KERODREN-998722 format. One record per atom (N, C-alpha, C): x, y, z. Coordinates in steps of 0.2 Angstrom, whole numbers, padded with zeros to 4 digits, always signed. Each point is the difference from the previous one (the first is absolute). Layout:
XYZ/...
***
This chain:
+0127+0326+0116/+0004+0006-0003/-0004+0006-0001/-0005-0001-0001/-0006+0005+0000/+0000+0005+0006/-0001-0004+0004/+0001+0004+0007/+0005+0004+0002/+0006-0004+0000/+0006+0004+0000/+0002+0006-0006/-0004-0001-0005/+0000+0005-0005/-0004+0008+0003/-0003-0004+0002/-0005+0007+0004/+0004+0003+0005/+0003-0004+0004/+0004+0003+0006/+0006+0005-0003/+0003-0003-0005/+0006+0003-0002/-0003+0008-0003/-0006-0001-0002/-0002+0006-0003/+0000+0005+0007/-0005-0001+0004/-0001+0005+0006/+0008+0000+0002/+0004-0003+0001/+0006+0002+0001/+0003+0005-0004/-0001-0002-0006/+0003+0006-0004/-0001+0007+0002/-0008+0000+0000/-0005+0007+0000/+0004+0003+0008/+0001-0005+0005/+0001+0004+0006/+0009+0000+0001/+0004-0003-0002/+0007+0002+0001/+0003+0004-0005/+0005+0003+0005/+0003+0006-0003/+0007-0001+0000/+0003+0001-0007/+0007-0002+0001/+0003+0008-0002/+0007+0001+0002/+0003+0005-0002/+0008-0001-0003/+0000+0003-0004/+0007+0000-0005/+0004+0006+0002/+0004-0001+0006/+0003+0007+0002/+0006+0002-0004/+0004-0006-0004/+0009+0001-0003/-0004-0006-0006/+0001+0004-0006/+0001-0005-0007/+0007-0006+0002/+0003+0001+0003/+0006-0005+0002/-0001-0004+0006/-0006+0002+0003/+0000-0005+0008/-0008-0003-0002/-0001-0007+0003/-0005-0004-0001/-0008+0005+0003/-0005-0002-0003/-0006+0003+0001/-0002-0002+0009/-0004+0006+0003/-0002-0001+0006/-0005+0000+0002/-0003-0006+0002/-0007+0001+0002/-0002+0004+0006/-0006+0005+0001/-0001+0004+0005/-0005-0005+0005/-0004-0001-0003/-0006-0005+0004/-0001-0007-0002/-0001-0005+0006/-0001-0006-0003/-0006-0001+0005/-0005-0002-0005/-0007-0004+0003/+0002-0005+0005/-0004+0000+0005/+0001-0007+0003/-0005-0008-0003/+0001-0004-0002/+0008-0004+0004/+0004+0000-0004/+0000+0003-0007/+0006+0000-0006/+0005+0002+0004/+0005-0004-0004/+0008+0000+0003/+0004+0003-0006/+0007+0002+0002/+0003+0002-0005/+0005-0006-0001/+0001-0002-0007/+0006-0005+0000/+0006+0005-0003/+0000+0004-0004/+0007+0004-0002/-0004+0006-0005/+0006+0005+0000/-0001+0004-0004/+0007+0003-0007/-0003+0000-0006/+0005-0001-0004/+0000+0009-0004/+0003+0001-0005/+0000+0006-0003/-0005+0004-0003/-0005-0004+0000/-0007+0001-0004/-0005-0002+0004/-0001-0005+0003/-0003-0003+0004/+0000-0003+0006/-0006-0001+0005/-0001-0002+0006/-0002-0007-0001/+0001-0006+0004/-0004-0007+0000/-0002-0001+0006/-0007-0002+0000/-0002-0002+0008/-0004-0006-0001/-0002-0003+0006/-0003-0007-0002/-0006+0001+0007/-0004-0006+0000/-0006+0001+0005/+0001-0008+0004/-0001+0000+0006/+0002-0005+0004/-0005-0006-0002/-0006+0002-0003/-0005-0004-0001/+0001-0003-0006/+0004+0002-0003/+0003-0001-0008/+0006-0001-0001/+0005-0003+0003/+0006-0003+0000/+0004-0001-0007/-0003-0003-0005/+0001-0002-0007/+0001+0005-0004/-0003+0008+0002/+0000+0004-0005/+0003+0008+0004/+0003+0004-0005/+0001+0006+0000/-0004+0005-0004/+0000+0007+0002/-0001+0005-0004/+0004+0005+0000/+0003-0001-0007/+0006+0006+0000/-0004+0008-0004/+0000+0005+0005/-0001+0006-0002/+0004+0005-0003/-0001+0002-0005/+0005+0006-0003/-0001+0006+0003/+0005+0002+0002/+0001+0007+0004/+0001+0007-0005/+0004-0003-0006/+0001+0004-0004/+0003-0004-0008/-0001+0003-0005/+0002-0001-0006/-0006-0006-0003/-0007+0001+0002/-0005-0005+0000/+0000-0003-0007/+0003+0003-0006/+0000-0003-0007/+0003-0006+0000/+0007-0001+0005/+0003-0006+0000/-0003-0008+0003/-0005+0002+0003/-0006-0003+0002/-0001-0005-0006/-0002+0001-0005/-0003-0003-0006/+0006-0004-0003/+0004+0005-0001/+0008-0004-0001/+0002-0007+0004/-0001+0001+0006/+0002-0004+0004/-0007-0006-0002/-0005+0000+0000/-0005-0004-0003/+0003-0004-0005/+0002+0004-0005/+0001-0003-0006/+0006-0006+0001/+0004+0003+0005/+0007-0003+0001/-0002-0008+0002/-0007+0000+0005/+0000-0006+0003/-0004-0005-0004/-0003+0004-0006/-0003-0004-0006/+0006-0004-0003/+0005+0004-0002/+0003-0004-0004/+0004-0004+0005/+0002+0001+0005/+0004-0004+0004/-0005-0008+0001/-0007+0000+0001/-0003-0006+0002/+0001-0001+0006/+0000-0008+0002/+0002-0004+0005/+0007-0002+0001/+0004+0004+0003/+0006-0004+0001/+0003+0000+0008/+0003-0005+0002/+0002+0000+0008/+0004+0007+0002/+0004+0004-0004/+0003+0004+0001/-0002+0007+0002/-0008+0000-0002/-0003+0006+0001/-0006-0001+0003/-0003+0007+0003/-0009-0002+0000/-0004-0001-0004/-0005+0001+0001/-0008+0002-0004/-0004+0004+0000/-0001+0002-0003/-0005+0006-0002/-0007-0004-0001/-0004+0003+0007/-0008-0002-0003/-0005+0004-0001/+0002+0007+0001/-0005+0004-0003/+0003+0008+0000/-0001+0004-0003/+0002+0008-0001/-0007+0004+0000/+0001+0006+0003/-0004+0006+0000/+0003+0005+0001/-0004+0005-0001/+0004+0007+0001/+0005+0002+0007/+0005+0001-0001/+0003+0000+0005/+0004-0006+0003/-0003-0007-0001/+0002-0005+0004/+0000-0005-0004/+0004-0006+0003/-0001-0007-0002/+0000-0005+0005/-0001-0005-0001/-0002-0007+0006/+0004-0003-0005/+0006-0003+0006/+0005-0006-0002/+0001-0006+0003/+0002-0005-0001/+0001-0005+0006/+0005+0001+0003/-0001+0000+0007/+0005+0003+0006/+0007-0006+0000/+0004+0003+0001/+0007-0003+0001/+0003-0001+0005/+0001-0006+0004/+0002+0001+0008/+0006-0001+0000/+0005+0003+0003/+0006-0001+0000/+0005+0005+0004/+0007+0001-0003/+0004+0003+0002/+0002+0005-0006/+0002+0007+0000/+0003+0003-0007/+0009-0002+0004/+0004+0001-0005/+0006-0001+0000/+0003+0006+0004/-0004+0004-0002/+0003+0007+0006/-0002-0003+0006/-0004-0001+0001/-0002-0003+0008/+0005-0006+0003/+0001-0004-0006/+0006-0003+0002/+0006+0002+0004/+0002+0003-0005/+0007+0004+0001/+0000+0004+0008/-0007+0002+0000/+0000+0004+0007/-0001-0003+0004/-0003-0006+0000/-0001-0005+0006/+0004-0008+0002/+0006+0002-0006/+0006-0005+0000/-0004-0007-0001/-0006-0001-0005/-0001-0006-0003/+0003-0001-0007/+0002-0006+0001/+0004-0003-0006/-0004+0001-0008/+0003+0002-0004/-0002+0000-0007/+0003-0007-0005/-0002-0005+0001/+0002-0004-0005/+0000+0003-0007/+0006-0005-0003/+0002+0002-0008/-0006-0002-0005/-0006-0004+0003/-0003-0003-0006/-0007+0006+0001/+0002+0005+0004/-0006+0005+0000/+0001+0003-0006/+0006+0002+0000/+0003+0006-0005/-0001-0004-0006/+0001-0008-0002/+0001-0003-0007/-0009+0001+0000/-0005+0000+0003/-0006+0000+0001/-0003+0006-0005/+0004+0005+0004/-0001+0007-0003/+0002+0001-0007/+0007-0004-0002/+0001+0003-0007/-0004-0006-0003/-0002-0006+0002/-0005-0002-0006/-0006+0003-0001/-0003+0002+0005/-0007+0004+0000/+0002+0008-0005/+0006+0003+0001/+0000+0006-0006/+0001-0002-0005/+0003-0007-0001/+0002-0002-0008/-0007+0000-0002/-0005-0004+0003/-0007-0002-0002/-0004+0006-0002/+0001+0005+0003/-0003+0006+0000/+0003+0003-0007/+0007+0000-0001/+0003+0003-0006/-0004-0005-0005/-0001-0006+0000/-0002-0005-0006/-0008+0002+0000/-0002+0004+0004/-0007+0002+0000/+0000+0006-0003/+0005+0003-0003/+0000+0007-0003/+0000+0005+0006/+0003-0002+0005/-0001+0008+0005/+0006+0002+0002/+0001+0005+0003/+0008+0004+0001/+0001+0000+0008/+0002-0004+0003/+0001-0002+0009/+0004+0007+0001/-0003+0004+0005/+0001+0005+0002/-0002+0002+0009/+0005+0003+0002/+0000+0001+0007/-0003-0006+0004/+0005-0005-0001/+0000-0008+0005/+0006+0003+0004/+0000+0000+0006/+0003+0001+0005/-0001-0004+0007/+0003+0001+0005/-0001-0004+0007/-0006+0002+0005/-0004+0005-0002/-0006+0001+0001/-0004-0003-0003/+0000-0001-0006/-0005-0003-0006/+0001-0007-0001/+0005-0004+0004/+0000-0008+0000/+0001-0002+0006/-0004-0006+0001/-0004-0003+0006/+0004-0006-0002/+0001-0005+0007/+0001-0008+0000/-0006-0001+0003/-0004-0004-0003/-0007-0003+0003/+0001-0008-0002/-0002-0003+0005/+0001-0006+0002/+0006-0004-0005/+0006+0004+0002/+0007-0001-0003/+0002+0001-0007/-0006+0004-0003/+0000+0001-0007/+0001+0007-0001/+0003+0003-0004/+0002+0007-0003/-0006+0001-0005/-0004+0006+0003/-0004+0004-0004/+0000+0006+0001/-0002+0003-0007/+0000+0007-0003/-0007+0003+0004/-0001+0005+0003/-0005+0002+0002/-0004+0007-0002/+0004+0003-0005/-0002+0006-0002/+0003+0001-0006/-0006-0001-0006/+0001-0001-0006/-0001+0008-0004/-0002+0005+0003/-0003+0005-0002/+0003+0005-0005/+0008-0001+0000/+0004+0002-0004/+0002-0003-0007/-0002-0007+0001/+0002-0003-0005/-0002+0001-0007/-0005+0005-0002/-0002+0001-0007/+0005+0007-0002/+0005+0002+0004/+0005+0006-0003/+0006-0002-0002/+0000+0002-0007/+0005-0002-0007/+0007+0004+0002/+0003+0000+0008/+0006+0002+0002/+0004-0004+0004/+0006+0002-0001/+0005-0007+0002/+0000+0002+0008/+0001-0006+0005/+0000-0001+0007/+0004-0004+0001/+0006+0004+0005/+0005-0004+0001/-0001-0003+0007/-0006+0001+0003/+0000-0001+0008/-0001-0006+0002/-0003-0007-0004/+0003-0005+0002/+0006-0003-0001/+0003+0002-0005/+0007-0002-0003/+0005+0001+0005/-0001+0006+0003/+0005+0003+0005/-0003-0003+0008/-0005+0000+0001/-0002-0005+0007/+0004-0007-0002/-0001-0003-0005/+0002-0006+0000/+0008-0001-0002/+0002+0004-0002/+0007+0002+0001/+0003+0000+0007/-0003+0005+0004/+0001+0000+0007/-0001-0007+0005/-0006-0003-0003/+0001-0007+0003/+0004-0004+0000/+0003-0002-0006/+0005-0003+0000/+0009+0003+0002/-0002+0004-0001/+0007+0004+0001/+0002+0002+0008/-0005+0002+0002/+0000+0003+0008/-0004-0005+0005/-0006+0000-0002/-0005-0005+0004/+0000-0007+0001/+0002-0003-0005/+0001-0008+0001/+0006-0001+0002/+0006+0001+0000/+0005-0001+0004/+0002+0004+0006/-0005+0004+0001/+0001+0003+0009/-0007+0000+0004/-0004+0004-0002/-0006+0001+0003/-0005-0007+0001/+0001-0005-0006/-0003-0006-0001/+0003-0005+0005/+0005+0000+0001/+0007-0005+0006/-0001+0004+0007/+0000+0006+0000/+0000+0003+0007/-0006+0006+0000/-0007-0003+0001/-0006+0005-0001/+0000+0005+0006/-0002+0006-0001/+0000+0003+0005/-0006+0006-0002/-0003+0004+0006/-0006+0003-0001/+0004+0007-0002/-0003+0003-0007/+0003+0007-0003/-0007+0003+0003/+0001+0006+0003/-0004+0006+0001/-0003+0003-0006/-0007+0002+0000/-0003+0002-0005/+0002+0007-0002/+0004+0004+0003/+0001+0006+0000/+0006-0001-0004/+0005-0006+0000/+0007-0002-0003/-0003-0002-0008/-0005-0004+0000/-0002-0002-0006/-0003+0007-0004/-0003+0004+0003/-0004+0007-0004/+0007+0005-0003/+0005+0000+0004/+0005+0002-0003/+0003-0002-0006/+0000-0006+0001/+0004-0004-0007/-0006-0001-0005/-0005+0001+0001/-0007+0000-0006/+0001+0008+0000/+0002+0006+0002/+0001+0007-0003/+0006-0001-0003/+0005-0003+0003/+0007+0000-0001/+0000-0002-0009/-0003-0006+0000/-0001-0003-0008/-0003+0004-0005/-0006+0003+0002/-0005+0005-0004/+0005+0005-0003/+0005+0003+0004/+0005+0006-0002/+0006-0003-0005/+0001-0007+0002/+0005-0002-0003/+0000-0003-0007/-0008-0001+0000/-0003-0002-0007/-0001+0008-0004/-0002+0004+0002/+0000+0007-0002/+0007+0002-0002/+0005-0002+0003/+0006+0003+0000/+0005-0002-0007/-0003-0008+0000/+0004-0003-0006/-0004+0002-0006/-0006+0001+0000/-0003+0002-0006/+0001+0006-0002/+0001+0005+0004/+0002+0006-0002/+0007-0001-0002/+0004-0004+0003/+0007+0001-0004/+0002-0004-0007/-0006-0005+0000/-0002-0004-0008/-0003+0006-0004/-0002+0004+0003/-0003+0005-0006/+0004+0006-0002/+0005+0000+0005/+0005+0005+0000/+0005-0001-0004/+0002-0008-0002/+0005-0003-0005/-0002+0000-0006/-0007-0001-0002/-0002+0000-0005/+0002+0007-0005/
***
């Protein structure tokens, strides 16, 4: 682990991560060889090294104060099959257990069936987090993976925010009302641009509902 920590520090010094729009994922500008990118989120990008396939380095591109909160979240979660594990933190980055699998977002894109048991796994993991005094937030198709047939939440960076979030409830509802009776029975590949349109449309839908709710008060 000590050797990997040194490599993570060097990566942190060399990498440049841009934040072009607060509503879009951060964007790495340069990735030193042989590091490879696994994905980008609203605050951070995740990288892995081929010589250390069991670990990932999550580097924050904005809102670095959230890193300490994410560390606290992992400490509260402890060991649970529905989550990753945080091994180490330092300024701007964390070292986490790598979860290999496919996100629900990519399952829909590739026409891979999402079993109902995966949805139940996430339900149980969220219930566990709530029992630990956390506030599950920002749980959506890109933050949930199927790994070895099990559902796992791979991003807990917003679990400390004491604000209501309907993302998982809405996704779960869509799964049982639309996906399970149609796309599970007749899997088709859905292009990313269509999924992105749904993502943007959902964002505006939630904003509209919130504004209407406030207007009715």
